[in-house]
N, CA, C and O atoms as CSV, one atom per row, in Angstrom:
chain,resi,resn,atom,element,x,y,z
A,1,GLN,N,N,1.884,9.276,3.631
A,1,GLN,CA,C,3.154,10.236,4.189
A,1,GLN,C,C,3.060,11.252,5.988
A,1,GLN,O,O,3.958,11.780,6.644
A,2,ILE,N,N,1.529,11.137,6.239
A,2,ILE,CA,C,1.612,11.410,7.696
A,2,ILE,C,C,2.026,10.294,8.775
A,2,ILE,O,O,2.764,10.128,9.746
A,3,LEU,N,N,1.345,9.825,8.206
A,3,LEU,CA,C,1.522,7.876,8.569
A,3,LEU,C,C,3.369,7.837,9.426
A,3,LEU,O,O,3.688,7.842,10.615
A,4,CYS,N,N,4.054,7.806,8.387
A,4,CYS,CA,C,6.073,7.981,8.470
A,4,CYS,C,C,5.608,9.055,9.226
A,4,CYS,O,O,4.824,8.713,10.112
A,5,GLU,N,N,5.932,10.673,9.129
A,5,GLU,CA,C,6.123,11.536,9.992
A,5,GLU,C,C,5.800,11.419,11.113
A,5,GLU,O,O,6.325,11.966,12.083
A,6,ALA,N,N,4.168,10.099,11.094
A,6,ALA,CA,C,3.730,10.139,12.672
A,6,ALA,C,C,4.421,9.565,13.475
A,6,ALA,O,O,4.479,9.880,14.664
A,7,GLY,N,N,5.349,8.189,12.696
A,7,GLY,CA,C,5.947,7.143,13.433
A,7,GLY,C,C,5.367,5.653,13.544
A,7,GLY,O,O,5.757,4.527,13.852
A,8,LEU,N,N,3.879,6.492,12.989
A,8,LEU,CA,C,2.736,4.964,12.707
A,8,LEU,C,C,2.639,4.420,11.499
A,8,LEU,O,O,1.571,4.091,10.983
A,9,LEU,N,N,4.457,4.220,10.664
A,9,LEU,CA,C,5.266,3.185,9.621
A,9,LEU,C,C,6.168,3.990,9.581
A,9,LEU,O,O,6.261,5.217,9.604
A,10,PRO,N,N,7.102,2.808,9.490
A,10,PRO,CA,C,8.327,3.181,9.363
A,10,PRO,C,C,8.832,3.451,8.063
A,10,PRO,O,O,8.326,3.025,7.024
A,11,GLY,N,N,10.169,4.404,8.172
A,11,GLY,CA,C,11.101,5.337,6.529
A,11,GLY,C,C,10.166,6.156,6.757
A,11,GLY,O,O,9.704,6.545,7.830
A,12,ALA,N,N,9.839,6.463,5.466
A,12,ALA,CA,C,9.750,8.270,5.443
A,12,ALA,C,C,9.602,8.160,3.683
A,12,ALA,O,O,10.000,7.492,2.729
A,13,LEU,N,N,8.883,9.122,3.967
A,13,LEU,CA,C,8.511,9.771,1.943
A,13,LEU,C,C,9.565,10.954,1.203
A,13,LEU,O,O,10.131,11.985,1.568
A,14,ARG,N,N,9.482,10.314,0.211
A,14,ARG,CA,C,10.829,11.669,-0.159
A,14,ARG,C,C,9.760,12.119,-1.761
A,14,ARG,O,O,8.695,11.699,-2.215
A,15,LYS,N,N,10.518,12.907,-2.083
A,15,LYS,CA,C,9.904,13.693,-3.463
A,15,LYS,C,C,10.457,12.798,-4.634
A,15,LYS,O,O,11.619,12.395,-4.678
A,16,ASN,N,N,9.586,12.561,-5.483
A,16,ASN,CA,C,9.515,11.516,-6.309
A,16,ASN,C,C,11.025,11.321,-7.695
A,16,ASN,O,O,11.372,12.260,-8.410
A,17,SER,N,N,11.593,10.066,-7.741
A,17,SER,CA,C,12.578,10.454,-7.857
A,17,SER,C,C,13.165,11.178,-9.778
A,17,SER,O,O,14.217,11.399,-10.378
A,18,GLY,N,N,12.354,11.234,-9.912
A,18,GLY,CA,C,12.130,12.399,-10.933
A,18,GLY,C,C,11.454,13.713,-10.455
A,18,GLY,O,O,10.501,14.254,-11.015
A,19,LEU,N,N,12.062,14.127,-9.384
A,19,LEU,CA,C,11.425,15.487,-8.906
A,19,LEU,C,C,10.197,15.822,-9.233
A,19,LEU,O,O,9.743,16.868,-8.769
A,20,LYS,N,N,9.283,14.886,-10.228
A,20,LYS,CA,C,8.334,16.049,-10.848
A,20,LYS,C,C,7.184,14.865,-9.987
A,20,LYS,O,O,7.332,13.833,-9.333
A,21,PHE,N,N,5.727,15.929,-10.550
A,21,PHE,CA,C,4.284,14.833,-9.819
A,21,PHE,C,C,4.145,13.894,-10.203
A,21,PHE,O,O,4.863,13.566,-11.147
A,22,ILE,N,N,3.380,13.169,-9.807
A,22,ILE,CA,C,2.839,11.623,-11.044
A,22,ILE,C,C,1.641,11.277,-10.876
A,22,ILE,O,O,1.197,10.868,-9.803
A,23,CYS,N,N,0.916,11.421,-12.041
A,23,CYS,CA,C,-0.786,11.547,-12.129
A,23,CYS,C,C,-0.584,10.087,-12.546
A,23,CYS,O,O,0.275,10.009,-13.425
A,24,ARG,N,N,-1.240,8.602,-12.101
A,24,ARG,CA,C,-1.229,8.220,-13.968
A,24,ARG,C,C,-1.397,6.347,-12.586
A,24,ARG,O,O,-1.428,6.134,-11.374
A,25,TRP,N,N,-1.451,5.499,-13.934
A,25,TRP,CA,C,-1.833,3.931,-13.899
A,25,TRP,C,C,-0.790,3.743,-13.555
A,25,TRP,O,O,0.160,3.962,-14.306
A,26,VAL,N,N,-0.688,3.438,-12.739
A,26,VAL,CA,C,0.644,1.818,-12.381
A,26,VAL,C,C,-0.114,0.514,-11.853
A,26,VAL,O,O,-1.274,0.408,-11.455
A,27,GLY,N,N,1.030,-0.575,-11.986
A,27,GLY,CA,C,0.860,-1.574,-11.719
A,27,GLY,C,C,1.642,-2.346,-10.615
A,27,GLY,O,O,2.824,-2.683,-10.683
A,28,LEU,N,N,0.653,-2.602,-9.436
A,28,LEU,CA,C,0.362,-3.466,-8.350
A,28,LEU,C,C,0.947,-5.222,-8.133
A,28,LEU,O,O,0.262,-6.076,-8.695
A,29,SER,N,N,1.650,-5.488,-7.678
A,29,SER,CA,C,1.921,-6.358,-7.441
A,29,SER,C,C,1.238,-7.268,-5.733
A,29,SER,O,O,1.555,-6.637,-4.725
A,30,VAL,N,N,0.740,-8.055,-5.572
A,30,VAL,CA,C,0.535,-8.361,-3.678
A,30,VAL,C,C,1.465,-8.956,-3.751
A,30,VAL,O,O,2.008,-9.614,-4.638
A,31,ASP,N,N,1.756,-8.618,-2.344
A,31,ASP,CA,C,3.255,-9.054,-1.807
A,31,ASP,C,C,3.147,-10.041,-1.044
A,31,ASP,O,O,3.908,-10.988,-0.850
A,32,ASN,N,N,1.329,-9.561,-0.250
A,32,ASN,CA,C,1.361,-10.413,1.272
A,32,ASN,C,C,-0.334,-10.530,1.729
A,32,ASN,O,O,-1.009,-9.605,2.182
A,33,ASN,N,N,-0.741,-11.790,1.496
A,33,ASN,CA,C,-1.724,-11.165,1.381
A,33,ASN,C,C,-2.697,-11.594,3.085
A,33,ASN,O,O,-3.922,-11.554,3.197
A,34,GLN,N,N,-1.938,-11.882,3.940
A,34,GLN,CA,C,-1.995,-11.855,5.437
A,34,GLN,C,C,-2.002,-10.764,6.284
A,34,GLN,O,O,-1.786,-10.844,7.494
A,35,SER,N,N,-2.313,-9.471,5.518
A,35,SER,CA,C,-2.497,-8.357,5.506
A,35,SER,C,C,-3.850,-8.002,5.859
A,35,SER,O,O,-4.240,-7.466,4.822
A,36,PRO,N,N,-4.916,-7.963,6.772
A,36,PRO,CA,C,-6.370,-7.982,6.534
A,36,PRO,C,C,-6.830,-6.590,5.030
A,36,PRO,O,O,-7.762,-6.668,4.229
A,37,PHE,N,N,-5.796,-5.505,5.144
A,37,PHE,CA,C,-5.159,-4.866,3.939
A,37,PHE,C,C,-6.036,-5.580,2.635
A,37,PHE,O,O,-7.090,-5.231,2.103
A,38,THR,N,N,-5.153,-6.689,2.379
A,38,THR,CA,C,-5.398,-7.429,1.717
A,38,THR,C,C,-5.779,-9.121,1.649
A,38,THR,O,O,-5.584,-9.952,0.761
A,39,ALA,N,N,-6.157,-9.183,2.458
A,39,ALA,CA,C,-6.737,-10.710,2.407
A,39,ALA,C,C,-7.515,-11.316,1.647
A,39,ALA,O,O,-7.621,-12.543,1.641
A,40,ARG,N,N,-8.473,-10.155,0.547
A,40,ARG,CA,C,-9.223,-10.784,-0.500
A,40,ARG,C,C,-7.826,-10.420,-1.322
A,40,ARG,O,O,-7.137,-9.497,-0.887
A,41,ALA,N,N,-7.690,-10.655,-1.709
A,41,ALA,CA,C,-6.360,-10.954,-2.366
A,41,ALA,C,C,-5.241,-12.296,-2.645
A,41,ALA,O,O,-4.996,-12.862,-1.580
A,42,ILE,N,N,-4.679,-12.777,-3.576
A,42,ILE,CA,C,-3.252,-13.772,-3.930
A,42,ILE,C,C,-2.652,-12.989,-3.836
A,42,ILE,O,O,-2.783,-11.772,-3.974
A,43,PRO,N,N,-1.446,-14.006,-3.428
A,43,PRO,CA,C,-0.213,-13.065,-3.302
A,43,PRO,C,C,0.269,-13.148,-4.891
A,43,PRO,O,O,0.071,-14.178,-5.537
A,44,GLY,N,N,0.703,-12.368,-5.280
A,44,GLY,CA,C,1.002,-12.091,-7.029
A,44,GLY,C,C,0.112,-11.977,-7.756
A,44,GLY,O,O,-0.025,-12.297,-8.937
A,45,GLN,N,N,-0.337,-11.648,-7.263
A,45,GLN,CA,C,-1.810,-11.158,-7.642
A,45,GLN,C,C,-1.359,-9.498,-8.521
A,45,GLN,O,O,-0.996,-8.711,-7.647
A,46,ARG,N,N,-1.311,-8.918,-9.765
A,46,ARG,CA,C,-1.567,-7.862,-10.561
A,46,ARG,C,C,-2.745,-6.907,-10.639
A,46,ARG,O,O,-3.686,-7.076,-11.414
A,47,LEU,N,N,-2.631,-5.838,-9.740
A,47,LEU,CA,C,-3.508,-5.020,-9.708
A,47,LEU,C,C,-3.037,-3.103,-10.346
A,47,LEU,O,O,-2.028,-2.522,-9.946
A,48,ARG,N,N,-3.940,-2.552,-11.239
A,48,ARG,CA,C,-4.750,-1.280,-11.837
A,48,ARG,C,C,-4.724,-0.500,-10.886
A,48,ARG,O,O,-5.859,-0.366,-10.427
A,49,ILE,N,N,-3.628,0.356,-10.118
A,49,ILE,CA,C,-4.306,1.682,-9.930
A,49,ILE,C,C,-4.003,3.078,-9.915
A,49,ILE,O,O,-2.882,3.196,-10.410
A,50,PRO,N,N,-4.523,4.344,-9.542
A,50,PRO,CA,C,-4.043,5.265,-10.077
A,50,PRO,C,C,-2.742,5.527,-8.628
A,50,PRO,O,O,-2.763,5.062,-7.488
A,51,ILE,N,N,-1.931,6.259,-9.160
A,51,ILE,CA,C,-0.762,7.045,-8.631
A,51,ILE,C,C,-1.227,8.728,-8.659
A,51,ILE,O,O,-1.837,9.347,-9.531
A,52,ASN,N,N,-0.671,9.189,-7.327
A,52,ASN,CA,C,-1.288,10.840,-7.644
A,52,ASN,C,C,-0.112,11.027,-6.652
A,52,ASN,O,O,-0.131,10.358,-5.619
A,53,HIS,N,N,0.943,11.912,-6.893
A,53,HIS,CA,C,1.653,12.935,-5.452
A,53,HIS,C,C,2.993,12.859,-6.330
A,53,HIS,O,O,3.435,12.298,-7.333
A,54,PHE,N,N,3.450,13.981,-5.105
A,54,PHE,CA,C,5.319,14.333,-5.405
A,54,PHE,C,C,5.944,13.768,-4.745
A,54,PHE,O,O,6.779,13.010,-5.237
A,55,GLU,N,N,5.817,13.886,-3.406
A,55,GLU,CA,C,6.324,12.856,-2.319
A,55,GLU,C,C,5.767,11.765,-2.045
A,55,GLU,O,O,4.915,11.663,-1.162
A,56,GLY,N,N,6.422,10.217,-3.209
A,56,GLY,CA,C,5.753,9.214,-2.688
A,56,GLY,C,C,6.239,8.017,-2.760
A,56,GLY,O,O,5.676,6.925,-2.683
A,57,SER,N,N,7.687,8.391,-2.963
A,57,SER,CA,C,8.947,7.457,-3.013
A,57,SER,C,C,9.341,6.965,-1.275
A,57,SER,O,O,9.503,7.619,-0.244
A,58,TRP,N,N,9.376,5.856,-1.516
A,58,TRP,CA,C,9.279,5.478,0.917
A,58,TRP,C,C,10.711,4.821,0.659
A,58,TRP,O,O,10.890,4.042,-0.277
A,59,HIS,N,N,11.450,5.088,1.313
A,59,HIS,CA,C,12.704,5.057,2.280
A,59,HIS,C,C,12.541,4.197,3.272
A,59,HIS,O,O,11.530,3.653,3.716
A,60,CYS,N,N,13.909,4.127,3.632
A,60,CYS,CA,C,14.388,3.681,5.355
A,60,CYS,C,C,15.558,3.282,4.816
A,60,CYS,O,O,16.014,3.271,3.672
A,61,ASP,N,N,16.225,2.726,6.633
A,61,ASP,CA,C,17.785,2.485,6.314
A,61,ASP,C,C,18.039,0.873,5.960
A,61,ASP,O,O,16.983,0.282,5.734
A,62,SER,N,N,18.890,0.291,5.896
A,62,SER,CA,C,18.729,-0.642,5.777
A,62,SER,C,C,18.787,-2.191,6.959
A,62,SER,O,O,18.890,-3.418,6.953
A,63,ASP,N,N,18.618,-0.905,7.932
A,63,ASP,CA,C,18.698,-1.926,9.337
A,63,ASP,C,C,16.705,-2.395,9.458
A,63,ASP,O,O,16.187,-3.461,9.790
A,64,GLU,N,N,16.143,-1.242,9.082
A,64,GLU,CA,C,14.856,-1.249,8.687
A,64,GLU,C,C,14.016,-1.970,7.890
A,64,GLU,O,O,13.051,-2.659,8.218
A,65,LEU,N,N,14.640,-1.665,6.419
A,65,LEU,CA,C,14.072,-2.597,5.727
A,65,LEU,C,C,14.016,-4.325,5.851
A,65,LEU,O,O,13.086,-5.045,5.488
A,66,GLU,N,N,15.669,-4.858,6.652
A,66,GLU,CA,C,15.652,-6.173,7.045
A,66,GLU,C,C,14.845,-6.253,7.720
A,66,GLU,O,O,14.390,-7.396,7.684
A,67,ARG,N,N,14.202,-5.457,8.583
A,67,ARG,CA,C,13.043,-5.668,9.430
A,67,ARG,C,C,11.509,-5.892,8.778
A,67,ARG,O,O,10.760,-6.866,8.707
A,68,VAL,N,N,11.442,-4.785,8.429
A,68,VAL,CA,C,9.703,-4.421,7.055
A,68,VAL,C,C,10.162,-5.990,6.477
A,68,VAL,O,O,9.402,-6.931,6.702
A,69,ARG,N,N,10.892,-6.115,6.050
A,69,ARG,CA,C,11.121,-7.716,5.116
A,69,ARG,C,C,10.961,-9.134,5.389
A,69,ARG,O,O,10.554,-10.110,4.760
A,70,ALA,N,N,11.605,-8.813,7.005
A,70,ALA,CA,C,11.276,-9.819,8.078
A,70,ALA,C,C,10.046,-10.369,8.462
A,70,ALA,O,O,9.619,-11.517,8.585
A,71,ASN,N,N,9.364,-8.688,8.695
A,71,ASN,CA,C,8.091,-9.343,9.597
A,71,ASN,C,C,7.642,-8.932,8.240
A,71,ASN,O,O,7.574,-7.703,8.212
A,72,GLY,N,N,7.346,-9.405,7.237
A,72,GLY,CA,C,6.069,-9.602,6.023
A,72,GLY,C,C,5.178,-7.889,5.886
A,72,GLY,O,O,4.121,-7.664,5.297
A,73,GLN,N,N,5.952,-7.026,6.560
A,73,GLN,CA,C,5.302,-5.928,6.397
A,73,GLN,C,C,4.635,-5.317,5.058
A,73,GLN,O,O,3.509,-4.835,4.934
A,74,VAL,N,N,6.034,-5.532,3.728
A,74,VAL,CA,C,5.346,-4.887,2.374
A,74,VAL,C,C,3.897,-6.015,2.196
A,74,VAL,O,O,3.714,-7.224,2.344
A,75,VAL,N,N,3.112,-4.902,1.824
A,75,VAL,CA,C,1.747,-5.587,1.665
A,75,VAL,C,C,2.240,-5.401,-0.332
A,75,VAL,O,O,2.360,-6.392,-1.053
A,76,LEU,N,N,2.384,-4.369,-0.690
A,76,LEU,CA,C,2.117,-4.434,-2.558
A,76,LEU,C,C,3.190,-3.289,-2.638
A,76,LEU,O,O,3.616,-2.493,-1.800
A,77,ARG,N,N,3.533,-3.561,-4.290
A,77,ARG,CA,C,5.014,-2.861,-4.770
A,77,ARG,C,C,4.966,-2.693,-5.641
A,77,ARG,O,O,4.212,-3.525,-6.146
A,78,TYR,N,N,5.396,-1.929,-6.452
A,78,TYR,CA,C,5.251,-1.938,-7.536
A,78,TYR,C,C,5.668,-2.594,-9.018
A,78,TYR,O,O,6.880,-2.668,-9.219
A,79,THR,N,N,4.975,-2.970,-9.841
A,79,THR,CA,C,5.689,-3.808,-10.649
A,79,THR,C,C,6.282,-3.330,-11.746
A,79,THR,O,O,6.576,-4.188,-12.579
A,80,ALA,N,N,6.734,-1.445,-12.181
A,80,ALA,CA,C,7.650,-0.696,-12.435
A,80,ALA,C,C,7.847,0.415,-11.837
A,80,ALA,O,O,7.428,1.440,-12.374
A,81,ASN,N,N,8.409,0.469,-10.808
A,81,ASN,CA,C,8.184,1.323,-9.772
A,81,ASN,C,C,8.503,3.010,-10.946
A,81,ASN,O,O,9.323,3.547,-11.692
A,82,PRO,N,N,7.126,3.161,-10.324
A,82,PRO,CA,C,7.216,4.687,-11.052
A,82,PRO,C,C,7.738,6.304,-10.316
A,82,PRO,O,O,7.698,7.466,-10.721
A,83,ASN,N,N,8.077,5.834,-9.425
A,83,ASN,CA,C,9.261,6.866,-8.032
A,83,ASN,C,C,9.783,7.044,-7.295
A,83,ASN,O,O,9.669,7.780,-6.315
A,84,GLY,N,N,11.249,5.648,-8.012
A,84,GLY,CA,C,12.175,5.481,-6.814
A,84,GLY,C,C,11.842,4.423,-5.786
A,84,GLY,O,O,12.438,3.347,-5.752
A,85,ALA,N,N,11.136,4.667,-5.176
A,85,ALA,CA,C,10.699,3.577,-3.582
A,85,ALA,C,C,11.290,2.962,-3.795
A,85,ALA,O,O,11.543,2.624,-4.951
A,86,LEU,N,N,11.968,2.367,-2.467
A,86,LEU,CA,C,13.372,1.483,-2.247
A,86,LEU,C,C,12.319,0.479,-2.153
A,86,LEU,O,O,11.161,0.618,-1.760
A,87,ASP,N,N,13.189,-1.010,-2.772
A,87,ASP,CA,C,12.070,-1.686,-3.034
A,87,ASP,C,C,11.026,-2.438,-3.546
A,87,ASP,O,O,10.740,-3.628,-3.411
A,88,ASP,N,N,10.435,-1.402,-4.246
A,88,ASP,CA,C,9.432,-1.078,-4.802
A,88,ASP,C,C,8.372,-0.659,-4.235
A,88,ASP,O,O,7.229,-0.486,-4.658
A,89,VAL,N,N,9.092,-0.439,-2.740
A,89,VAL,CA,C,7.110,-1.006,-1.688
A,89,VAL,C,C,6.018,0.660,-2.201
A,89,VAL,O,O,6.052,1.883,-2.065
A,90,ALA,N,N,5.426,-0.103,-2.638
A,90,ALA,CA,C,3.852,0.511,-2.733
A,90,ALA,C,C,3.191,1.150,-1.558
A,90,ALA,O,O,2.816,2.314,-1.416
A,91,GLY,N,N,3.105,-0.315,-0.396
A,91,GLY,CA,C,1.658,-0.240,0.411
A,91,GLY,C,C,2.668,-1.026,1.384
A,91,GLY,O,O,3.598,-1.695,0.935
A,92,LEU,N,N,2.330,-0.847,3.122
A,92,LEU,CA,C,2.815,-1.482,3.784
A,92,LEU,C,C,1.869,-1.482,5.032
A,92,LEU,O,O,0.971,-0.660,5.212
A,93,THR,N,N,2.236,-2.662,5.987
A,93,THR,CA,C,1.730,-1.883,7.314
A,93,THR,C,C,3.180,-1.458,7.905
A,93,THR,O,O,4.315,-1.078,7.617
A,94,ASN,N,N,1.960,-1.938,9.333
A,94,ASN,CA,C,3.413,-1.626,10.967
A,94,ASN,C,C,3.412,-2.416,11.271
A,94,ASN,O,O,2.532,-3.178,10.870
A,95,GLU,N,N,4.387,-2.876,12.217
A,95,GLU,CA,C,5.178,-4.622,12.630
A,95,GLU,C,C,3.869,-4.914,13.231
A,95,GLU,O,O,3.357,-5.889,12.681
A,96,PRO,N,N,3.087,-4.365,14.250
A,96,PRO,CA,C,1.139,-5.467,14.993
A,96,PRO,C,C,0.669,-5.416,12.986
A,96,PRO,O,O,-0.210,-6.250,12.771
A,97,GLY,N,N,0.920,-4.958,12.213
A,97,GLY,CA,C,-0.384,-5.052,11.019
A,97,GLY,C,C,-1.730,-4.525,10.991
A,97,GLY,O,O,-2.613,-4.953,10.248
A,98,ASN,N,N,-1.894,-3.348,12.028
A,98,ASN,CA,C,-3.398,-2.830,11.800
A,98,ASN,C,C,-2.972,-1.780,11.421
A,98,ASN,O,O,-3.786,-0.857,11.446
A,99,VAL,N,N,-1.650,-1.487,10.952
A,99,VAL,CA,C,-1.782,0.125,10.049
A,99,VAL,C,C,-1.106,0.409,8.567
A,99,VAL,O,O,0.083,0.495,8.262
A,100,PHE,N,N,-1.923,0.488,8.013
A,100,PHE,CA,C,-1.645,0.699,6.315
A,100,PHE,C,C,-1.661,1.347,6.042
A,100,PHE,O,O,-2.724,1.919,5.799
A,101,GLY,N,N,-0.415,1.903,5.809
A,101,GLY,CA,C,-0.581,3.169,4.192
A,101,GLY,C,C,0.904,2.731,2.961
A,101,GLY,O,O,2.066,2.338,3.059
A,102,LEU,N,N,-0.412,3.238,1.484
A,102,LEU,CA,C,0.147,3.180,0.732
A,102,LEU,C,C,-0.279,4.159,-0.103
A,102,LEU,O,O,-1.303,4.839,-0.163
A,103,MET,N,N,1.127,4.062,-0.992
A,103,MET,CA,C,0.470,5.412,-2.393
A,103,MET,C,C,-0.763,5.708,-3.250
A,103,MET,O,O,-1.402,6.760,-3.224
A,104,PRO,N,N,-1.009,4.640,-4.009
A,104,PRO,CA,C,-2.022,4.204,-4.758
A,104,PRO,C,C,-2.453,4.840,-4.072
A,104,PRO,O,O,-2.074,5.394,-3.040
A,105,HIS,N,N,-3.856,4.783,-4.963
A,105,HIS,CA,C,-5.448,4.809,-4.238
A,105,HIS,C,C,-6.620,4.306,-5.098
A,105,HIS,O,O,-7.430,4.716,-5.929
A,106,PRO,N,N,-6.106,2.699,-4.150
A,106,PRO,CA,C,-7.858,1.861,-4.931
A,106,PRO,C,C,-9.144,2.251,-4.886
A,106,PRO,O,O,-10.046,1.590,-5.402
A,107,GLU,N,N,-9.411,3.884,-3.968
A,107,GLU,CA,C,-10.919,4.606,-3.647
A,107,GLU,C,C,-10.938,4.850,-6.128
A,107,GLU,O,O,-11.745,4.739,-7.051
A,108,ARG,N,N,-10.127,5.043,-6.011
A,108,ARG,CA,C,-10.070,5.711,-7.356
A,108,ARG,C,C,-10.576,4.325,-8.289
A,108,ARG,O,O,-11.560,4.516,-9.004
A,109,ALA,N,N,-10.005,3.070,-8.308
A,109,ALA,CA,C,-10.028,2.053,-9.184
A,109,ALA,C,C,-11.030,0.345,-8.859
A,109,ALA,O,O,-10.785,-0.858,-8.772
A,110,CYS,N,N,-12.518,1.522,-8.759
A,110,CYS,CA,C,-13.275,0.221,-7.923
A,110,CYS,C,C,-14.970,0.174,-9.188
A,110,CYS,O,O,-15.851,-0.685,-9.156
A,111,GLU,N,N,-14.918,1.015,-9.842
A,111,GLU,CA,C,-15.728,1.621,-10.622
A,111,GLU,C,C,-15.870,0.415,-12.455
A,111,GLU,O,O,-14.689,0.101,-12.601
A,112,PRO,N,N,-16.422,-0.050,-13.297
A,112,PRO,CA,C,-16.158,-0.118,-14.131
A,112,PRO,C,C,-15.930,1.477,-15.202
A,112,PRO,O,O,-15.529,1.536,-16.364
A,113,SER,N,N,-16.225,2.267,-14.563
A,113,SER,CA,C,-16.550,3.609,-15.621
A,113,SER,C,C,-14.959,4.186,-15.005
A,113,SER,O,O,-14.356,5.156,-15.464
A,114,SER,N,N,-14.597,3.503,-14.115
A,114,SER,CA,C,-13.356,4.662,-13.561
A,114,SER,C,C,-11.672,3.800,-14.553
A,114,SER,O,O,-10.466,3.789,-14.303
A,115,GLY,N,N,-12.246,3.414,-15.290
A,115,GLY,CA,C,-11.511,1.978,-16.086
A,115,GLY,C,C,-10.382,0.817,-15.199
A,115,GLY,O,O,-9.565,0.097,-15.774
A,116,SER,N,N,-10.542,0.861,-14.100
A,116,SER,CA,C,-10.121,-0.356,-13.618
A,116,SER,C,C,-11.181,-0.724,-11.935
A,116,SER,O,O,-11.610,0.108,-11.136
A,117,GLN,N,N,-11.345,-2.550,-11.887
A,117,GLN,CA,C,-11.880,-1.933,-10.290
A,117,GLN,C,C,-11.249,-2.793,-9.447
A,117,GLN,O,O,-11.696,-3.307,-8.422
A,118,ASP,N,N,-9.706,-2.966,-10.175
A,118,ASP,CA,C,-8.907,-3.693,-9.151
A,118,ASP,C,C,-8.497,-2.555,-7.407
A,118,ASP,O,O,-7.712,-2.862,-6.510
A,119,GLY,N,N,-9.069,-1.734,-7.471
A,119,GLY,CA,C,-8.799,-1.148,-5.612
A,119,GLY,C,C,-10.088,-1.658,-4.873
A,119,GLY,O,O,-10.138,-1.277,-3.703
A,120,ALA,N,N,-11.141,-2.434,-5.290
A,120,ALA,CA,C,-12.114,-3.119,-4.215
A,120,ALA,C,C,-11.546,-3.747,-3.790
A,120,ALA,O,O,-11.811,-3.658,-2.592
A,121,VAL,N,N,-10.531,-4.728,-3.987
A,121,VAL,CA,C,-10.098,-5.966,-3.568
A,121,VAL,C,C,-9.631,-5.304,-2.193
A,121,VAL,O,O,-10.280,-5.619,-1.196
A,122,ILE,N,N,-8.803,-4.615,-2.080
A,122,ILE,CA,C,-8.034,-3.802,-1.509
A,122,ILE,C,C,-9.366,-3.115,-0.444
A,122,ILE,O,O,-9.361,-3.742,0.615
A,123,LEU,N,N,-10.300,-2.188,-0.458
A,123,LEU,CA,C,-11.121,-1.720,-0.156
A,123,LEU,C,C,-12.692,-2.746,0.628
A,123,LEU,O,O,-13.592,-2.267,1.319
A,124,GLU,N,N,-12.505,-4.361,0.139
A,124,GLU,CA,C,-13.674,-4.980,0.777
A,124,GLU,C,C,-12.565,-5.944,1.578
A,124,GLU,O,O,-13.083,-6.877,2.192
A,125,SER,N,N,-10.997,-5.833,1.658
A,125,SER,CA,C,-11.213,-6.349,2.856
A,125,SER,C,C,-10.574,-5.608,3.539
A,125,SER,O,O,-9.463,-6.000,3.895
A,126,MET,N,N,-10.922,-4.626,3.853
A,126,MET,CA,C,-10.552,-3.448,5.194
A,126,MET,C,C,-11.771,-3.481,5.123
A,126,MET,O,O,-11.849,-2.552,5.926
A,127,LEU,N,N,-12.709,-3.673,4.922
A,127,LEU,CA,C,-14.212,-3.614,5.573
A,127,LEU,C,C,-14.574,-5.180,6.058
A,127,LEU,O,O,-15.356,-5.369,6.991
A,128,GLU,N,N,-13.850,-6.426,5.244
A,128,GLU,CA,C,-14.100,-7.866,5.787
A,128,GLU,C,C,-13.699,-7.654,7.391
A,128,GLU,O,O,-14.246,-8.138,8.382
A,129,SER,N,N,-12.382,-6.629,7.283
A,129,SER,CA,C,-12.024,-7.309,8.975
A,129,SER,C,C,-12.182,-6.402,9.736
A,129,SER,O,O,-11.417,-6.304,10.695
A,130,VAL,N,N,-13.239,-5.451,9.536
A,130,VAL,CA,C,-14.107,-4.568,10.543
A,130,VAL,C,C,-15.369,-6.011,11.349
A,130,VAL,O,O,-16.237,-6.787,10.949
A,131,PRO,N,N,-14.718,-5.643,12.596
A,131,PRO,CA,C,-15.631,-6.350,13.424
A,131,PRO,C,C,-17.332,-6.034,13.060
A,131,PRO,O,O,-17.464,-4.816,12.939
A,132,THR,N,N,-18.304,-6.572,12.909
A,132,THR,CA,C,-19.554,-6.268,12.904
A,132,THR,C,C,-20.007,-5.589,14.162
A,132,THR,O,O,-19.246,-5.526,15.128
A,133,ARG,N,N,-21.518,-4.949,14.200
A,133,ARG,CA,C,-21.318,-4.228,16.017
A,133,ARG,C,C,-22.074,-4.972,16.654
A,133,ARG,O,O,-22.400,-4.720,17.814
A,134,GLU,N,N,-22.766,-6.759,15.533
A,134,GLU,CA,C,-23.297,-7.607,17.032
A,134,GLU,C,C,-21.709,-8.614,17.502
A,134,GLU,O,O,-21.798,-9.483,18.370
A,135,HIS,N,N,-20.364,-8.325,16.795
A,135,HIS,CA,C,-19.470,-9.682,17.089
A,135,HIS,C,C,-18.980,-8.396,17.376
A,135,HIS,O,O,-17.806,-8.491,17.016
A,136,ALA,N,N,-19.194,-6.883,17.935
A,136,ALA,CA,C,-17.833,-6.015,18.425
A,136,ALA,C,C,-17.554,-6.645,20.056
A,136,ALA,O,O,-18.457,-7.195,20.686
A,137,HIS,N,N,-16.024,-6.442,20.651
A,137,HIS,CA,C,-16.032,-6.907,22.073
A,137,HIS,C,C,-16.780,-5.122,22.922
A,137,HIS,O,O,-16.215,-4.121,22.482
A,138,LEU,N,N,-17.558,-4.939,23.662
A,138,LEU,CA,C,-17.516,-3.565,24.148
A,138,LEU,C,C,-15.995,-3.230,25.242
A,138,LEU,O,O,-15.819,-2.113,25.729
């Protein structure tokens, strides 16, 4: 939410379409694995990850939606939209692809005891995209 409000990501987050707080597991589909945030995923891969929000419905105007689509900025979509997000968007990047925002919580789906390990693919993708100290350019 803060990333959109700060102008780091396109669009804005609104109250959920049902005007209720949502805390449950949802299905996601990987829309784009060319992002460093989903590089370990397979396009179309289904993930089961929890959400926990009241203002999690992503929206933008039609021109911005066309730009976001054309630039491949949508990386995750809801398989059964729980909150009324435009175009089923669950996670997207900025145009350069170095800022990523998502409403689901992958950190809550990484251990067998949590009920799903699907969040690990997102977190592992992120970790692999960070240069190691020995390879970092100072």
